[in-house]
C-alpha positions as CSV (number, residue, x, y, z in Angstrom):
1,X,-44.7,2.8,40.3
2,X,-46.3,6.4,41.3
3,X,-49.6,7.1,42.3
4,X,-50.3,8.9,39.3
5,X,-48.2,6.6,36.8
6,X,-50.0,3.7,38.7
7,X,-53.4,5.4,37.4
8,X,-52.4,5.7,33.8
9,X,-51.1,2.3,33.8
10,X,-54.8,1.2,34.8
11,X,-56.7,3.6,32.6
12,X,-54.3,2.2,30.0
13,X,-54.8,-1.6,30.6
14,X,-58.8,-1.1,30.9
15,X,-58.8,0.7,27.1
16,X,-56.9,-2.3,26.0
17,X,-59.3,-4.3,28.0
18,X,-62.4,-2.7,26.1
19,X,-60.4,-2.6,22.5
20,X,-61.4,-5.9,21.6
21,X,-65.0,-5.1,21.2
22,X,-64.5,-2.6,18.4
23,X,-63.8,-5.1,16.1
24,X,-67.0,-7.2,17.3
25,X,-69.1,-3.9,16.9
26,X,-67.8,-3.6,13.4
27,X,-68.6,-7.3,12.1
28,X,-72.3,-6.7,14.4
29,X,-72.8,-3.5,11.9
30,X,-71.9,-5.4,8.6
31,X,-74.0,-7.9,10.1
32,X,-76.9,-6.0,9.9
33,X,-75.7,-4.6,6.6
34,X,-75.8,-8.1,5.0
35,X,-78.9,-9.1,6.8
36,X,-81.3,-6.2,5.8
37,X,-80.5,-6.6,2.2
38,X,-79.9,-10.3,2.1
39,X,-82.7,-10.4,-0.3
40,X,-81.6,-8.4,-3.2
41,X,-78.1,-9.7,-2.7
42,X,-79.4,-13.6,-2.9
43,X,-81.0,-12.2,-5.9
44,X,-78.2,-10.9,-7.7
45,X,-75.9,-13.9,-7.0
46,X,-79.1,-16.3,-8.5
47,X,-79.0,-14.2,-11.4
48,X,-76.7,-15.8,-14.5
49,X,-74.0,-14.4,-15.1
50,X,-72.9,-14.1,-19.1
51,X,-69.2,-15.4,-20.6
52,X,-69.4,-13.0,-23.3
53,X,-70.5,-9.3,-23.1
54,X,-73.6,-9.2,-25.2
55,X,-75.3,-6.2,-26.9
56,X,-78.6,-6.0,-28.7
57,X,-80.5,-3.0,-29.5
58,X,-84.4,-3.0,-29.2
59,X,-86.4,-1.0,-31.1
60,X,-90.2,-0.1,-30.8
61,X,-93.1,0.6,-32.3
62,X,-92.5,-0.7,-35.8
63,X,-95.8,-2.2,-38.0
64,X,-98.4,-0.9,-38.4
65,X,-98.5,3.0,-39.2
66,X,-97.1,5.2,-42.1
67,X,-95.9,2.9,-44.7
68,X,-92.7,4.3,-46.9
69,X,-91.4,5.7,-44.2
70,X,-91.2,2.5,-42.3
71,X,-89.7,0.7,-44.9
72,X,-87.3,2.7,-46.0
73,X,-85.7,3.5,-42.6
74,X,-86.1,-0.7,-42.2
75,X,-84.0,-1.1,-45.3
76,X,-81.5,1.7,-44.1
77,X,-81.0,-0.3,-41.0
78,X,-80.9,-3.9,-42.1
79,X,-77.8,-2.3,-44.4
80,X,-75.9,-0.6,-41.4
81,X,-76.6,-4.0,-39.3
82,X,-75.3,-6.5,-42.3
83,X,-71.8,-4.7,-42.0
84,X,-70.4,-5.9,-38.7
85,X,-70.2,-9.8,-37.8
86,X,-69.2,-11.6,-34.4
87,X,-66.4,-14.3,-33.9
88,X,-69.0,-16.5,-34.3
89,X,-70.1,-14.8,-37.9
90,X,-73.2,-13.6,-36.5
91,X,-74.5,-10.2,-37.6
92,X,-75.8,-7.6,-34.9
93,X,-79.6,-8.5,-34.4
94,X,-82.8,-5.5,-33.6
95,X,-85.2,-6.6,-32.1
96,X,-87.9,-5.3,-33.5
97,X,-91.2,-4.6,-31.6
98,X,-94.2,-4.7,-33.4
99,X,-97.4,-3.0,-33.3
100,X,-99.9,-5.0,-35.4
101,X,-103.0,-2.5,-36.1
102,X,-103.6,1.0,-36.3
103,X,-106.9,3.2,-36.3
104,X,-109.1,2.9,-39.6
105,X,-110.0,6.6,-40.1
106,X,-111.8,5.9,-43.5
107,X,-114.1,3.3,-42.0
108,X,-114.7,4.9,-38.6
109,X,-115.6,8.4,-40.2
110,X,-118.5,6.1,-41.8
111,X,-120.1,5.0,-38.5
112,X,-118.2,6.8,-35.7
113,X,-117.1,3.2,-34.0
114,X,-113.5,1.9,-33.7
115,X,-112.1,0.0,-36.6
116,X,-108.9,-0.8,-37.2
117,X,-106.1,-1.3,-39.9
118,X,-104.3,-4.4,-39.8
119,X,-100.3,-5.1,-40.6
120,X,-101.4,-7.9,-42.4
121,X,-103.6,-5.5,-44.9
122,X,-102.2,-5.1,-48.0
123,X,-101.3,-1.8,-47.4
124,X,-98.6,-2.7,-44.9
125,X,-97.1,-4.9,-47.9
126,X,-93.8,-3.1,-48.2
127,X,-93.8,-3.1,-44.5
128,X,-93.3,-6.8,-44.1
129,X,-91.7,-7.3,-46.8
130,X,-89.0,-5.0,-45.4
131,X,-89.2,-7.1,-42.2
132,X,-89.0,-10.2,-43.7
133,X,-85.8,-9.6,-45.4
134,X,-84.2,-8.4,-42.6
135,X,-85.1,-11.8,-41.0
136,X,-83.7,-13.6,-43.8
137,X,-80.4,-12.3,-43.4
138,X,-80.3,-12.1,-39.7
139,X,-80.3,-8.6,-38.6
140,X,-83.7,-8.5,-37.3
141,X,-85.7,-10.5,-34.8
142,X,-89.3,-10.0,-34.1
143,X,-91.6,-9.8,-30.8
144,X,-94.5,-8.3,-29.7
145,X,-95.5,-4.8,-28.9
146,X,-99.1,-4.8,-29.0
147,X,-102.3,-5.4,-31.2
148,X,-102.2,-1.8,-31.0
149,X,-100.2,1.3,-28.8
150,X,-103.1,1.9,-26.9
151,X,-106.1,0.6,-25.6
152,X,-109.0,1.4,-28.0
153,X,-112.3,2.1,-25.7
154,X,-110.0,4.2,-24.0
155,X,-108.7,6.2,-26.7
156,X,-112.5,6.5,-28.0
157,X,-113.2,8.1,-24.5
158,X,-110.6,10.2,-24.4
159,X,-112.0,14.1,-24.3
160,X,-109.2,15.2,-25.9
161,X,-109.8,17.0,-29.0
162,X,-106.3,15.9,-30.1
163,X,-107.0,12.5,-30.2
164,X,-110.3,12.7,-32.3
165,X,-108.2,14.3,-35.0
166,X,-105.8,11.7,-35.1
167,X,-108.2,8.6,-35.0
168,X,-109.8,10.4,-38.1
169,X,-106.8,10.7,-40.4
170,X,-107.0,8.9,-43.3
171,X,-103.5,7.5,-43.7
172,X,-102.1,5.7,-40.5
173,X,-100.4,8.0,-38.2
174,X,-97.8,7.8,-35.5
175,X,-98.8,6.4,-32.2
176,X,-96.2,8.8,-31.0
177,X,-98.0,11.6,-31.3
178,X,-100.6,10.7,-28.4
179,X,-100.7,12.0,-25.1
180,X,-98.4,9.5,-23.4
181,X,-100.7,8.4,-20.7
182,X,-103.1,7.2,-23.9
183,X,-99.9,5.2,-25.3
184,X,-100.6,2.6,-22.5
185,X,-102.5,-0.3,-23.7
186,X,-103.0,-2.2,-20.9
187,X,-105.1,0.6,-18.7
188,X,-107.7,2.4,-19.7
189,X,-106.1,5.9,-19.3
190,X,-109.0,8.0,-20.3
191,X,-109.6,9.6,-17.2
192,X,-106.8,9.9,-14.6
193,X,-105.6,8.1,-13.0
194,X,-106.0,4.7,-14.7
195,X,-108.6,2.5,-14.5
196,X,-107.6,-1.4,-14.5
197,X,-109.2,-3.6,-17.2
198,X,-111.4,-6.5,-16.7
199,X,-109.4,-10.0,-16.8
200,X,-111.9,-11.4,-19.6
201,X,-111.0,-8.2,-21.5
202,X,-107.6,-8.6,-21.0
203,X,-107.5,-12.5,-22.3
204,X,-109.8,-11.9,-25.2
205,X,-107.5,-9.0,-26.2
206,X,-104.2,-10.6,-25.7
207,X,-105.5,-14.1,-27.6
208,X,-106.3,-12.1,-30.7
209,X,-103.0,-9.9,-31.0
210,X,-100.8,-13.4,-30.6
211,X,-103.1,-14.8,-33.2
212,X,-102.6,-12.4,-35.1
213,X,-98.7,-12.1,-34.9
214,X,-98.8,-15.8,-35.7
215,X,-101.3,-14.7,-39.1
216,X,-98.6,-12.4,-40.0
217,X,-95.1,-14.0,-39.6
218,X,-95.7,-17.6,-39.2
219,X,-95.2,-18.1,-35.5
220,X,-96.0,-17.0,-32.3
221,X,-94.5,-14.4,-30.6
222,X,-91.8,-16.1,-27.6
223,X,-91.2,-12.2,-26.6
224,X,-93.1,-9.3,-25.5
225,X,-92.5,-5.9,-24.6
226,X,-95.4,-4.0,-22.6
227,X,-96.1,-0.2,-24.3
228,X,-94.7,2.2,-22.3
229,X,-93.5,-0.5,-19.8
230,X,-97.3,-0.4,-17.9
231,X,-99.1,-4.0,-17.6
232,X,-100.2,-6.6,-15.0
233,X,-99.6,-9.6,-13.4
234,X,-103.3,-10.4,-15.5
235,X,-101.7,-9.4,-18.6
236,X,-99.1,-11.7,-18.0
237,X,-100.7,-14.8,-17.3
238,X,-102.8,-14.3,-20.3
239,X,-99.5,-14.3,-22.3
240,X,-98.7,-17.0,-20.8
241,X,-101.5,-19.1,-21.8
242,X,-100.6,-18.1,-25.4
243,X,-97.7,-19.1,-25.5
244,X,-95.1,-16.0,-24.8
245,X,-91.9,-17.2,-22.7
246,X,-90.3,-13.9,-22.0
247,X,-91.4,-10.1,-20.6
248,X,-88.8,-7.4,-21.1
249,X,-89.0,-5.0,-18.0
250,X,-86.9,-2.0,-17.4
251,X,-86.4,-3.8,-14.2
252,X,-90.2,-3.4,-12.5
253,X,-93.7,-3.2,-13.5
254,X,-95.8,-0.5,-13.7
255,X,-100.1,-1.2,-13.2
256,X,-101.2,2.0,-13.2
257,X,-101.0,5.9,-14.3
258,X,-101.4,8.2,-11.7
259,X,-103.7,11.4,-11.8
260,X,-100.4,13.0,-13.4
261,X,-100.6,10.2,-16.0
262,X,-97.3,8.7,-15.3
263,X,-96.7,5.1,-14.8
264,X,-96.9,3.8,-11.0
265,X,-98.2,1.5,-8.9
266,X,-94.6,-0.2,-9.6
267,X,-93.5,-3.9,-8.4
268,X,-89.9,-5.0,-8.4
269,X,-87.2,-5.1,-8.9
270,X,-86.8,-7.7,-11.2
271,X,-83.8,-9.1,-12.9
272,X,-83.0,-11.3,-15.5
273,X,-84.2,-15.0,-15.5
274,X,-86.4,-14.2,-12.7
275,X,-89.9,-15.6,-12.8
276,X,-93.3,-13.7,-13.0
277,X,-96.7,-14.8,-13.2
278,X,-95.7,-17.8,-16.3
279,X,-93.4,-15.3,-17.9
280,X,-89.5,-15.0,-17.5
281,X,-88.1,-11.0,-17.4
282,X,-85.1,-10.4,-19.2
283,X,-84.3,-6.5,-18.3
284,X,-83.7,-3.4,-20.4
285,X,-82.8,-0.4,-19.0
286,X,-80.2,1.0,-21.2
287,X,-81.3,3.9,-23.7
288,X,-80.1,4.5,-26.9
289,X,-81.8,7.4,-28.7
290,X,-79.6,9.6,-31.0
291,X,-82.3,12.1,-31.7
292,X,-82.6,12.9,-27.8
293,X,-78.5,13.8,-28.3
294,X,-77.2,10.0,-27.5
295,X,-73.9,9.4,-28.9
296,X,-72.3,5.9,-29.5
297,X,-69.8,6.9,-26.1
298,X,-73.0,7.2,-24.7
299,X,-73.7,3.5,-25.4
300,X,-70.0,2.3,-25.0
301,X,-70.2,3.4,-21.4
302,X,-73.7,1.3,-21.0
303,X,-72.2,-1.6,-22.4
304,X,-68.9,-1.3,-20.1
305,X,-71.2,-0.7,-16.7
306,X,-72.9,-3.9,-18.1
307,X,-70.2,-6.0,-18.8
308,X,-68.9,-5.4,-15.4
309,X,-71.4,-7.1,-14.1
310,X,-71.6,-10.0,-16.5
311,X,-75.4,-8.6,-17.6
312,X,-76.2,-8.1,-21.4
313,X,-75.9,-4.9,-22.2
314,X,-80.2,-4.1,-24.2
315,X,-80.9,-0.7,-25.2
316,X,-84.3,0.9,-26.0
317,X,-84.6,3.0,-28.7
318,X,-87.4,3.7,-31.2
319,X,-88.2,3.5,-34.8
320,X,-88.8,7.7,-34.5
321,X,-85.1,8.0,-34.8
322,X,-84.4,6.6,-38.3
323,X,-87.9,7.6,-40.5
324,X,-87.5,9.9,-42.4
325,X,-84.7,11.1,-45.2
326,X,-83.6,14.7,-43.5
327,X,-80.1,14.7,-42.0
328,X,-81.4,14.1,-38.6
329,X,-82.0,10.0,-39.6
330,X,-79.1,10.4,-41.5
331,X,-76.8,11.2,-38.4
332,X,-78.9,9.0,-36.3
333,X,-77.9,5.8,-38.5
334,X,-74.6,7.0,-38.3
335,X,-74.5,7.2,-34.4
336,X,-75.7,3.2,-34.5
337,X,-72.6,2.2,-37.1
338,X,-70.6,4.2,-34.6
339,X,-71.6,2.3,-31.4
340,X,-71.2,-1.1,-33.3
341,X,-68.0,0.0,-34.1
342,X,-67.1,1.3,-30.7
343,X,-67.7,-1.6,-29.1
344,X,-66.6,-4.2,-31.3
345,X,-63.2,-2.4,-30.9
346,X,-63.3,-2.8,-27.1
347,X,-65.1,-5.9,-26.7
348,X,-63.0,-8.5,-29.2
349,X,-65.3,-11.4,-27.9
350,X,-68.5,-9.3,-28.4
351,X,-71.5,-11.3,-28.7
352,X,-74.8,-10.9,-31.1
353,X,-77.5,-12.3,-30.6
354,X,-81.4,-11.9,-30.2
355,X,-83.7,-11.2,-27.2
356,X,-85.3,-14.5,-27.0
357,X,-82.1,-16.2,-27.7
358,X,-80.7,-14.7,-24.8
359,X,-83.9,-15.7,-22.9
360,X,-83.6,-19.2,-24.1
361,X,-79.8,-19.3,-22.7
362,X,-80.6,-17.8,-19.5
363,X,-83.7,-20.4,-18.6
364,X,-81.9,-23.1,-19.5
365,X,-78.3,-22.5,-18.1
366,X,-76.7,-22.9,-21.4
367,X,-72.8,-23.5,-20.4
368,X,-71.8,-21.4,-23.9
369,X,-73.3,-18.6,-22.6
370,X,-73.9,-18.8,-18.7
371,X,-70.9,-19.1,-16.7
372,X,-70.4,-21.8,-13.9
373,X,-66.9,-20.8,-12.5
374,X,-67.5,-19.6,-9.3
375,X,-64.9,-17.4,-9.1
376,X,-66.0,-15.2,-12.1
377,X,-69.8,-15.4,-10.9
378,X,-68.3,-14.0,-7.0
379,X,-66.6,-11.3,-9.3
380,X,-70.0,-10.8,-11.2
381,X,-71.8,-10.6,-7.7
382,X,-69.3,-8.3,-5.8
383,X,-70.0,-5.8,-9.4
384,X,-73.6,-6.0,-9.0
385,X,-74.3,-5.3,-5.1
386,X,-71.8,-2.5,-6.1
387,X,-75.0,-1.2,-8.1
388,X,-77.3,-1.6,-5.4
389,X,-77.6,2.2,-4.4
390,X,-78.8,1.5,-1.0
391,X,-76.9,-1.4,0.0
392,X,-73.6,0.4,-1.0
393,X,-74.6,3.7,0.7
394,X,-74.4,1.3,4.0
395,X,-71.4,-0.7,2.7
396,X,-69.5,2.5,2.6
397,X,-70.6,4.2,5.6
398,X,-69.4,0.6,7.3
399,X,-66.4,0.3,5.3
400,X,-68.1,-3.5,4.6
401,X,-67.1,-1.4,0.4
402,X,-63.3,-1.1,0.9
403,X,-63.2,-5.0,2.0
404,X,-65.6,-6.0,-0.6
405,X,-62.8,-3.9,-3.2
406,X,-60.3,-5.7,-1.4
407,X,-61.8,-9.4,-2.2
408,X,-62.6,-8.4,-6.2
409,X,-59.2,-7.1,-7.4
410,X,-57.3,-10.1,-7.2
411,X,-60.1,-12.3,-8.1
412,X,-60.7,-10.1,-11.3
413,X,-57.2,-10.1,-12.1
414,X,-57.8,-14.4,-11.8
415,X,-60.7,-14.2,-14.2
416,X,-58.7,-12.2,-17.1
């Protein structure tokens, strides 16, 4: 062999000797990614996996407020929901997050002090009756939103003249008309940034709202939805002492309003079935607000995304979508109807339950609802891991994403 050829051969051999280091380097990179995101990856593994697609529409702000408009809207919604049934004969269950009091403007005009009109007042009888009819037919389930949709002392201390006008109204108004930061119940946002409430104040307020809920509806609430998703660990602890078991969250807890009035001081992420301060979290992070242009097709995409991860799809919507006799409210009802029609057409085994029932099934690991098969759980985990944005970016850069997809395809076929 000539000298030049020998040098080439020796270089080739040296390269081949070092080539084996490439797989080790790749494994090291993958190991680093998995180690860095291990907490999130373990959390989505522990999160319960559902056996069936579940869709729940949660509608906030019902209760104390405009009387005839709410009663009529609730009756119309009940009519739409009662048209559908799942394979078990269950109607869709719309979970109503209830507000139990509004300002009593007439009483306040007498002495300038805060007074409230509560949902057990005879004035609100049509609203209570519409709610109860929906409960009897199985299309409404109830959960606590708050005694008020604001912190009364914070509202009274606000320097905003529109707030003073709203408080003085002789007939119950819409809390949706208040400035956004003042709609948070569990902080004092009369000045920004907000100030935390004292623990004894929180405990007293929680006891009051839970007892009023029980007085009106004959049972304590087991599910709470914090107004504007701003609340604290003190609130959770107080709810738990009063019998609340589940808290609906968008996946995090905001504990304050910042200088711009936006929710901040975040803790999370939270996942379905995780324990908080004496309560269990249920995640609601999809939105269906027809008044904002959301259409049934958007809802169907959200359901498909959640079912790919074997999670329940909880939609947030508000009473403002459905109140009034105008064309807009009627069209919004049509979109609700279309969403259920499309969902049942796309998922023959779609199940309808309440948020409370979902929470109980997850906590208990009820095998009628929660998947135990290892292959199905692994498929769900791969889909959930792919939804972790930071992890998935790193997985794509290292090639781990390709390997995960390669594993997921045959496993998904086995679970169908």
